[in-house]
C-alpha positions in Angstrom: 70.3 138.0 82.4 72.0 139.0 79.2 70.1 140.5 76.2 69.9 137.3 74.2 68.3 135.4 77.1 65.9 138.2 77.8 64.8 138.2 74.1 64.3 134.4 74.1 62.4 134.5 77.4 60.1 137.3 76.1 59.5 135.4 72.8 58.6 132.2 74.7 56.2 134.0 77.1 54.5 135.7 74.1 54.2 132.3 72.3 52.8 130.7 75.5 50.2 133.6 76.0 49.1 133.1 72.4 48.2 129.4 72.9 44.7 128.4 73.9 44.2 126.9 77.3 43.8 123.4 75.8 47.2 123.8 74.0 48.8 125.1 77.1 47.5 122.1 79.1 48.7 119.6 76.4 52.1 121.2 76.3 52.3 121.1 80.1 51.5 117.4 80.0 54.0 116.7 77.3 56.7 118.6 79.3 55.8 116.6 82.4 55.9 113.3 80.5 59.3 114.3 79.1 60.6 115.2 82.6 59.4 111.8 84.0 61.0 110.0 81.1 64.3 111.8 81.7 64.1 111.1 85.4 63.5 107.4 84.7 66.5 107.0 82.3 68.9 109.3 84.2 68.2 108.2 87.8 65.7 105.5 88.4 66.5 102.8 85.8 70.2 102.5 86.7 69.3 102.3 90.4 66.6 99.7 89.6 69.1 97.6 87.6 71.6 97.7 90.4 69.0 96.7 92.9 68.1 93.7 90.8 71.7 92.6 90.5 72.5 92.8 94.2 71.4 89.3 95.2 73.6 87.6 92.5 76.6 89.8 93.1 76.2 89.2 96.9 76.1 85.5 96.3 79.3 85.6 94.1 81.1 87.8 96.7 80.1 85.4 99.5 81.4 82.5 97.5 84.7 84.3 96.8 85.0 85.2 100.5 84.5 81.6 101.6 87.1 80.4 99.1 89.6 83.1 100.3 88.9 82.1 103.9 89.5 78.4 103.0 92.8 79.4 101.3 93.9 81.5 104.3 93.1 78.6 106.6 95.1 76.2 104.4 98.0 78.7 104.4 97.9 79.0 108.1 97.9 75.2 108.5 100.8 74.8 106.1 102.7 77.6 107.8 102.2 76.0 111.2 103.6 72.6 110.1 107.0 71.7 111.2 109.7 71.3 108.6 110.6 67.9 107.5 114.1 66.5 106.8 115.2 65.6 103.2 114.8 61.9 104.0 111.3 62.3 105.4 110.3 64.4 102.4 111.5 61.9 99.9 109.9 59.0 101.8 106.6 60.8 101.9 106.8 61.6 98.2 107.7 58.0 97.3 105.0 56.6 99.5 102.3 58.8 97.9 103.6 57.9 94.5 103.6 54.1 95.3 99.8 54.4 96.1 99.2 55.4 92.5 100.7 52.1 91.4 101.9 51.4 87.8 100.1 54.5 86.5 102.8 56.8 87.9 106.6 57.1 87.7 108.6 59.4 89.9 112.0 60.9 88.9 114.2 63.1 91.1 116.7 65.7 90.0 118.1 68.2 92.5 115.3 70.1 94.2 112.8 69.0 91.6 110.7 65.9 91.3 108.7 64.9 88.2 105.8 62.6 88.3 104.8 61.1 85.0 101.2 59.7 85.0 99.2 57.5 82.6 95.5 57.1 83.1 94.9 58.3 86.6 91.7 59.9 87.7 91.5 63.6 88.7 90.6 62.5 92.2 93.7 60.3 92.5 95.8 63.3 91.3 94.1 65.6 93.7 94.7 63.2 96.6 98.3 62.7 95.6 99.0 66.5 95.4 97.4 67.0 98.8 99.5 64.2 100.3 102.8 65.4 98.9 102.0 69.0 99.8 101.4 68.2 103.5 103.7 65.1 103.9 106.7 66.0 101.7 106.2 69.8 101.8 106.5 69.8 98.0 104.9 72.5 95.8 103.7 71.9 92.2 105.4 74.3 89.8 104.3 72.9 86.5 101.5 70.7 85.3 101.1 69.4 81.8 98.1 67.1 81.7 95.8 65.8 79.0 92.4 64.2 79.5 91.6 61.0 77.6 89.3 58.1 77.8 91.4 56.4 80.5 91.9 59.5 82.7 94.8 61.9 82.8 98.1 61.6 81.1 101.1 63.9 81.5 103.5 65.2 84.1 103.6 67.1 87.3 106.8 68.9 88.3 107.3 69.6 92.0 109.6 71.8 93.9 111.0 70.0 97.0 112.1 71.7 100.2 115.6 73.1 99.9 117.1 70.3 102.0 115.3 67.5 100.2 117.2 67.5 96.9 
């Protein structure tokens, strides 16, 4: 110990000795309460909060994992599909669009197809996208949609397989 520490320790011991037993006991209890409080805030409370958050975080992570597994399954399924000819791709795209009726118009330009929709439901759009993805092997590259009282209005731009343009 250096000299300053020795002087401080000696002064504290003298001060402690000059206290009555009741004051010493009160000071001991106050020190113990302060130590428990510090232990709570430094170690126990953060662990307690983490423990309480575990079920919600676990549920969110399980949901994410299931979603990722579904996407991986979809990717494997799409990867395993055989390529289609340009003619088959265009036929599948036109057939899917025809099922939407007068609410949809398809235009083709090179390796891009643009679907313009007026008043279709989100379910119809989802079914159409699923059908053109699997049947025509087309990928959506741009969606510009607005929701209104009649459904969805806007356009969907698709990238067709390289040989389909």
